[in-house]
GUDREN-823654 format. One line per field, with one value per residue (C-alpha): residue number from 1; chain; x, y, z. Coordinates in steps of 0.2 Angstrom, whole numbers, always signed. Each point is the difference from the previous one (the first is absolute). Layout:
<atoms>
resi	[NUM|...]
chain	[A|...]
x	[X|...]
y	[Y|...]
z	[Z|...]
</atoms>
This chain:
<atoms>
resi	[1|2|3|4|5|6|7|8|9|10|11|12|13|14|15|16|17|18|19|20|21|22|23|24|25|26|27|28|29|30|31|32|33|34|35|36|37|38|39|40|41|42|43|44|45|46|47|48|49|50|51|52|53|54|55|56|57|58|59|60|61|62|63|64|65|66|67|68|69|70|71|72|73|74|75|76|77|78|79|80|81|82|83|84|85|86|87|88|89|90|91|92|93|94|95|96|97|98|99|100|101|102|103|104|105|106|107|108|109|110|111|112|113|114|115|116|117|118|119|120|121|122|123|124|125|126|127|128|129|130|131|132|133|134|135|136|137|138|139|140|141|142|143|144|145|146|147|148|149|150|151|152|153|154|155|156|157|158|159|160|161|162|163|164|165|166|167|168|169|170|171|172|173|174|175|176|177|178|179|180|181|182|183|184|185|186|187|188|189|190|191|192|193|194|195|196|197|198|199|200|201|202|203|204|205|206|207|208|209|210|211|212|213|214|215|216|217|218|219|220|221|222|223|224|225|226|227|228|229|230|231|232|233|234|235|236|237|238|239|240|241|242|243|244|245|246|247|248|249|250|251|252|253|254|255|256|257|258|259|260|261|262|263|264|265|266|267|268|269|270|271|272|273|274|275|276|277|278|279|280|281|282|283|284|285|286|287|288|289|290|291|292|293|294|295|296|297|298|299|300|301|302|303|304|305|306|307|308|309|310|311|312|313|314|315|316|317|318|319|320|321|322|323|324|325|326|327|328|329|330|331|332|333|334|335|336|337|338|339|340|341|342|343|344|345|346|347|348|349|350|351|352|353|354|355|356|357|358|359|360|361|362|363|364|365|366|367|368|369|370|371|372|373|374|375|376|377|378|379|380|381|382|383|384|385|386|387|388|389|390|391|392|393|394|395|396|397|398|399|400|401|402|403|404|405|406|407|408|409|410|411|412|413|414|415|416|417|418|419|420|421|422|423|424|425|426|427|428|429|430|431|432|433|434|435|436|437|438|439|440|441|442|443|444|445|446|447|448|449|450|451|452|453|454|455|456|457|458|459|460|461|462|463|464|465|466|467|468|469|470|471|472|473|474|475|476|477|478|479|480|481|482|483|484|485|486|487|488|489|490|491|492|493|494|495|496|497|498|499|500|501|502|503|504|505|506|507|508|509|510|511|512|513|514]
chain	[A|A|A|A|A|A|A|A|A|A|A|A|A|A|A|A|A|A|A|A|A|A|A|A|A|A|A|A|A|A|A|A|A|A|A|A|A|A|A|A|A|A|A|A|A|A|A|A|A|A|A|A|A|A|A|A|A|A|A|A|A|A|A|A|A|A|A|A|A|A|A|A|A|A|A|A|A|A|A|A|A|A|A|A|A|A|A|A|A|A|A|A|A|A|A|A|A|A|A|A|A|A|A|A|A|A|A|A|A|A|A|A|A|A|A|A|A|A|A|A|A|A|A|A|A|A|A|A|A|A|A|A|A|A|A|A|A|A|A|A|A|A|A|A|A|A|A|A|A|A|A|A|A|A|A|A|A|A|A|A|A|A|A|A|A|A|A|A|A|A|A|A|A|A|A|A|A|A|A|A|A|A|A|A|A|A|A|A|A|A|A|A|A|A|A|A|A|A|A|A|A|A|A|A|A|A|A|A|A|A|A|A|A|A|A|A|A|A|A|A|A|A|A|A|A|A|A|A|A|A|A|A|A|A|A|A|A|A|A|A|A|A|A|A|A|A|A|A|A|A|A|A|A|A|A|A|A|A|A|A|A|A|A|A|A|A|A|A|A|A|A|A|A|A|A|A|A|A|A|A|A|A|A|A|A|A|A|A|A|A|A|A|A|A|A|A|A|A|A|A|A|A|A|A|A|A|A|A|A|A|A|A|A|A|A|A|A|A|A|A|A|A|A|A|A|A|A|A|A|A|A|A|A|A|A|A|A|A|A|A|A|A|A|A|A|A|A|A|A|A|A|A|A|A|A|A|A|A|A|A|A|A|A|A|A|A|A|A|A|A|A|A|A|A|A|A|A|A|A|A|A|A|A|A|A|A|A|A|A|A|A|A|A|A|A|A|A|A|A|A|A|A|A|A|A|A|A|A|A|A|A|A|A|A|A|A|A|A|A|A|A|A|A|A|A|A|A|A|A|A|A|A|A|A|A|A|A|A|A|A|A|A|A|A|A|A|A|A|A|A|A|A|A|A|A|A|A|A|A|A|A|A|A|A|A|A|A|A|A|A|A|A|A|A|A|A|A|A|A|A|A|A|A|A|A|A|A|A|A|A|A|A|A|A|A|A|A|A|A|A|A|A|A|A|A|A|A|A|A|A|A|A|A|A]
x	[+0|+14|+8|-17|-4|+18|+0|-17|+4|+16|-10|-13|+13|+8|-16|-4|+18|-2|-16|+9|+15|-11|-12|+8|-3|-19|-3|-8|-14|+12|+13|-14|-9|+13|+17|+4|-2|+18|+0|+13|-3|+4|-11|-14|+1|+0|-14|-10|+4|-3|-16|-6|+4|-6|-8|-15|+11|+11|-14|-17|+4|+14|-10|-17|+6|+14|-13|-12|+13|+15|+17|-8|-4|+19|-7|-8|+17|+7|-14|+3|+18|-3|-16|-2|+18|+10|-14|-7|+16|+3|-18|-3|+16|+7|-16|-7|+15|+1|-19|-3|+15|-5|-18|+6|-10|+3|-13|-10|-17|+10|+6|-18|-6|+14|+2|-18|-4|-14|+1|-15|+11|+13|-13|-7|+16|+6|-16|+2|+18|-3|-15|+8|+17|-8|-4|+17|+8|-11|+6|+18|-3|-8|+14|+14|-10|-3|+19|+4|-13|+8|+18|-2|-16|-7|-19|-5|-8|+16|+10|-11|+1|+19|+2|-11|+9|+17|-4|-8|+15|+13|-12|-6|+18|+9|-13|+4|+19|-1|-11|+12|+15|-9|-6|+18|+5|-16|+2|+18|-8|-14|+13|+10|-15|-10|+15|+4|-18|-2|+16|-5|-18|+7|+13|-14|-8|+15|+6|-8|-3|-7|-12|-6|-3|-10|-10|-3|-7|-15|-16|-9|-17|+5|-11|+14|+6|-17|+2|-12|+0|+14|+2|+1|+17|+17|+14|-11|+8|+17|-5|+5|-17|-8|-19|-8|+11|-14|-2|+19|+0|-12|+11|+15|-9|-7|+17|+11|-10|-8|+15|-1|-15|+4|+4|+12|+10|-1|+5|+18|+3|-4|+14|+15|+14|+2|-2|+17|-6|-16|+10|+10|-15|-9|+13|+2|-19|-2|+13|-7|-17|+6|+8|-13|-16|+6|+7|-16|-11|+12|+0|-19|-1|+6|-14|-9|+14|-6|-15|-12|-9|-19|-12|-19|+3|+10|+19|+7|+11|+8|+7|+8|+17|+1|-3|+15|+11|-4|+11|+16|+14|-2|+13|-9|-17|+8|+6|-17|-8|+12|-3|-19|+2|+12|-12|-15|+6|+7|-17|-10|+12|-4|-18|-3|+12|-10|-17|+4|+9|-15|-13|+11|+5|-15|-15|+5|+12|-5|+11|-4|+15|+6|+6|+18|+0|-16|+0|-3|-13|-1|+18|+4|+17|+13|-3|-19|+4|+12|-12|-13|+12|+4|-19|-2|+13|-8|-17|+8|+8|-17|-8|+13|-6|-18|+2|+10|-14|-14|+10|+5|-19|-3|+16|-6|-16|+5|-15|+8|+17|+15|-1|-18|+4|+13|-10|-14|+13|+11|-16|-8|+16|+8|-17|-3|+17|+11|-7|-3|+17|+10|-10|+2|+19|+0|-16|-5|-18|-6|-14|-7|-16|+10|+9|-16|-7|+15|-2|-18|+5|+14|-8|-18|+5|+9|-13|-15|+9|+4|-18|-7|+11|+14|-8|+17|+15|+7|+17|-8|-11|+15|+9|-16|-2|+18|+0|-18|+6|+10|-15|-11|+13|+3|-18|-6|+14|-6|-18|+3|+7|+19|+11|+6|+14|+11|-2|+5|+15|+6|-1|+9|+14|+10|+4|+8|+14|+12]
y	[+0|+12|-3|+3|+16|+7|-3|+7|+16|+2|-2|+12|+13|-1|+3|+16|+6|-1|+11|+13|+0|+3|+12|+15|-7|-2|+19|+2|-10|-8|-4|-8|-10|-4|+3|+14|-12|-5|-17|-12|-18|-10|+10|+0|-18|-5|+13|-9|-17|+3|+9|-15|-13|+2|-11|-1|-11|-9|-4|+1|-5|-12|-9|+0|-4|-12|-10|+0|-3|-8|+3|+6|+16|+4|+5|+15|+6|-3|+10|+14|+1|-2|+9|+11|+6|-3|+4|+14|+9|-4|+5|+14|+7|+11|+6|+4|+10|+10|+4|+4|+11|+9|+4|+3|-14|-5|-13|-13|+11|+15|-10|-4|+18|+7|-13|-1|+19|-4|+5|-11|-15|+6|+2|-17|-9|+8|-6|-17|-1|+6|-11|-16|+2|-2|-18|-4|+10|-10|-16|+5|+5|-17|-10|+8|+0|-19|-3|+12|-9|-16|+6|+11|-5|+18|+1|+4|+16|+8|-7|+9|+17|-1|-3|+14|+13|-5|+0|+17|+8|-4|+4|+16|+5|-4|-3|-11|+2|-7|-14|-4|-1|-11|-11|-3|-5|-11|-8|-6|-8|-8|-8|-8|-4|-10|-10|-4|-4|-12|-9|-2|-6|-13|-6|-3|-12|-10|+10|+5|-18|-6|+15|-2|-19|+4|+12|-12|-13|+12|-5|+14|-6|-2|+10|+11|+3|+4|+13|+5|-10|-11|-17|-16|-9|+5|+10|+14|+13|-4|+0|+14|+8|-6|-4|+15|+7|+13|+6|+2|+10|+12|+3|+3|+13|+9|+1|+3|+11|+9|+10|+8|+10|+4|+18|-4|-12|+11|+15|-7|+3|+19|+3|-10|+11|-5|-13|-9|-1|-9|-13|-4|+1|-13|-13|+3|+0|-16|-10|+7|-6|-17|-3|+8|-5|-17|-4|+5|-11|-14|+0|+1|-15|-11|+7|-17|-8|+10|-2|+14|+11|-1|+14|-3|-17|+8|+1|+17|+3|+15|-11|-13|+9|+4|-18|-5|+13|-2|-15|+9|+5|+17|+8|-5|+6|+17|+0|-5|+14|+12|-7|+3|+16|+6|-5|+7|+17|+3|-4|+10|+15|-1|-1|+14|+11|-3|+2|+16|+8|-5|+8|+16|+3|-7|+5|+14|+9|-4|+13|+3|-4|+5|-12|+3|+13|+8|+18|-1|+12|+8|-5|+4|+7|-12|+5|-4|-16|-6|+3|-10|-14|+0|+0|-15|-10|+4|-6|-16|-4|+3|-12|-13|-1|+0|-14|-11|+3|-6|-16|-3|-1|-13|-10|-1|-9|-7|-6|-15|-9|+11|-7|+5|+18|+1|-7|+13|+14|-5|-5|+17|+10|-9|-4|+19|+7|-13|+0|+19|+4|-12|+3|+19|-1|-9|+4|+17|-5|-3|+11|+8|-10|-17|+4|+4|-17|-9|+8|-5|-18|-3|+7|-6|-18|-1|+9|-10|-16|+5|+5|-16|-10|-4|-12|+2|-3|+18|-6|-6|+15|+12|-9|+1|+19|+3|-9|+6|+18|-1|-5|+13|+14|-5|-2|+15|+10|-5|+7|+16|+17|+2|+12|+15|-6|+15|-3|-19|+4|+12|-13|-13|+12|-7|-16|+9|+9|-15]
z	[+0|+4|-18|-8|+10|-3|-19|-2|+10|-10|-16|+5|+6|-17|-9|+10|-1|-19|+1|+10|-12|-15|+8|-9|-17|+4|+1|-17|-9|-13|+14|+11|-13|-13|+9|-12|-15|+3|+8|-7|-7|+15|+12|-13|-4|+19|+3|-14|+7|+18|-4|-10|+13|+18|+14|-12|-11|+13|+13|-10|-18|+3|+14|-9|-18|+6|+9|-15|-14|+8|-8|-16|+10|-4|-18|+9|+5|-17|-8|+12|-5|-19|-2|+15|+0|-16|-13|+11|+0|-19|-5|+12|+7|-14|-6|+17|+5|-16|-1|+18|+1|-17|+6|+18|+8|+18|+3|-11|+2|-5|-16|-5|+3|-11|-13|-4|+4|+13|+18|+4|-4|+12|+14|-4|-1|+17|+9|-7|+5|+18|+3|-7|+7|+17|+0|-7|+14|+13|-7|+2|+18|+3|-7|+9|+17|-2|-1|+14|+11|-4|+3|+15|+8|-1|-3|-18|+4|+8|-15|-13|+10|+2|-18|-5|+11|-6|-18|+2|+8|-13|-15|+8|+3|-16|-13|-16|+2|+18|-7|-14|+11|+13|-14|-5|+18|+2|-17|+5|+16|-11|-12|+13|+11|-12|-5|+18|+5|-15|+4|+18|-4|-12|+12|+13|-12|-4|-16|-16|-7|+16|+1|-18|+3|+15|-9|-15|+12|+6|-10|-8|+7|+18|+13|+6|-18|-9|-14|-13|-17|+7|-9|+11|+3|+7|-7|-6|+13|-6|-19|-13|-1|+16|+3|-8|-15|-5|+18|+1|-17|+8|+14|-11|-10|+15|+9|-15|-12|+14|+4|-17|+6|+18|+4|+13|-12|-16|+10|+2|-18|+2|+12|-8|-7|-18|-14|+4|+18|-6|-10|+16|+11|-11|+3|+19|+2|-9|+10|+16|-4|-6|+17|+11|-8|-7|+17|+10|-11|-1|+19|+1|-11|+15|+11|+0|+9|+16|+10|-5|+12|-1|+3|+0|-9|-13|-3|+5|-15|+8|+14|-12|-2|+18|+4|-11|+8|+19|+2|-7|+12|+8|-11|-16|+7|+4|-18|-7|+11|-8|-17|+1|+9|-14|-13|+8|+6|-18|-7|+13|-3|-18|+2|+12|-10|-16|+9|+8|-15|-11|+12|+2|-18|-9|+11|+12|-10|-18|-10|-18|-10|-17|-12|-7|-13|+7|+8|+18|+7|+17|+5|+18|+7|+7|+19|-1|-10|+14|+13|-9|-2|+18|+4|-11|+8|+17|-6|-7|+17|+9|-13|+3|+18|-6|-12|+13|+12|-12|-5|+18|+5|-14|+5|+18|-7|-17|-9|-10|-4|-5|-18|-2|+7|-13|-14|+3|+0|-15|-10|+1|-1|-15|-8|-1|-3|-9|-18|-2|+8|-10|-16|+3|+0|-17|-10|-5|-3|+18|+4|+16|+0|-2|+16|+9|-7|+7|+17|+1|-7|+13|+15|-5|-2|+16|+11|-8|+2|+19|+3|-7|+12|-12|-12|-10|+11|+4|-7|-17|+0|+1|-14|-11|+4|-5|-17|-4|+1|-16|-11|+9|-3|-18|-5|+9|-9|-17|+3|+11|-5|-1|+8|-10|-11|+4|+19|-2|-11|+13|+14|-11|-5|+15|-9|-15|+11|-1]
</atoms>
């Protein structure tokens, strides 16, 4: 216990120290939200990866999907690395950086408002982002607190509150730069931690081959091993595609493609220094995702070798990974706690910063901006502008506390499993944002009404499914919402009024500068 407490105190002290160190760089809006658009490839890549993977993945997803699909759940981690990291950087990285800098966009709602010349889109996107980031944040709280309760014996409620306070402190102090620097430190811990934990868990089962043999001997139709659509017989949980390949594919799509439409993920491309940094960041981010995500789901695939915790006659999926880890030596448990704490605090920091900046810049201070080449009307002097900038930063800091308080209330009484919380959040956000954002970077023909149609599609499908009691699994519903957004935007754009050609050409000038 002394080792666990000591390591945790050192870790938290470093996090807050970074916040204090970077506070001077967070005095302006660009400094607070984007780190001055001068964040290097290593910090950006690690910020992307650590925001991607949190306790939601390590505790919630790895436990639930490792139980359902066995070792084939490793495909989820591979999909996260290839689709969620490599392709996301290749397809979105450069174009996002260039266009958002060209039109001076600081947030995803700001992008929609300026790219499609519709402030209503900006407002709607900011509301969607704020509302649906809350359940995701609550899921992160729940995941880390479950591990803390296991490792330290501290009641769940106290863990959640402590997490909220500590995250708020360093984000409020240092903004995005503090978050990025802490993400780098936390990412190093995650890389070493996941490798050490996998080695220890496999060693406790007699090695890799022995663990796989035990897993292969579990019949798919045993009472403690029941999964939907599973076939009879043994070996299915150690097979290449597991008992339910189509269900597995839905999870891969949601968790991999979903990052392309999440404001807190795409925002990382806004802040990176230049195009050469994007190329280096692509490689770093992909390797990081392969080790962390692949390792998490590979570890979760052995969950059936441990006795599950039952709650109300059902398997408590969020307790599977803690049950696997509770038998480890104290030093390794301390490492696990730091691993999940690192992953979760980085994701929480990214979420609260995204939410507060969106509400401040896109709802409260909704400045009308001119496109490059246009004459700006009603310009204000530098002194007044500086005062307004400082006021915006203050408002963002207040809203960080507000957002954390709301998500904290949900986390103290979570309505469902972590995976379902994340499915609802990612489904609505990526279902609404992914298609119009990505197509808006590449296709000049995207129209305002097509973006509105996709907002209605993504949010509407998620909310209606939730209100009907989730007849479609939230995970699969989220995947459908994301993929369905592309035909919605394309077909709507064919039959709705186009933007003025001159306006669109001015926006796309950013790609001609090289």
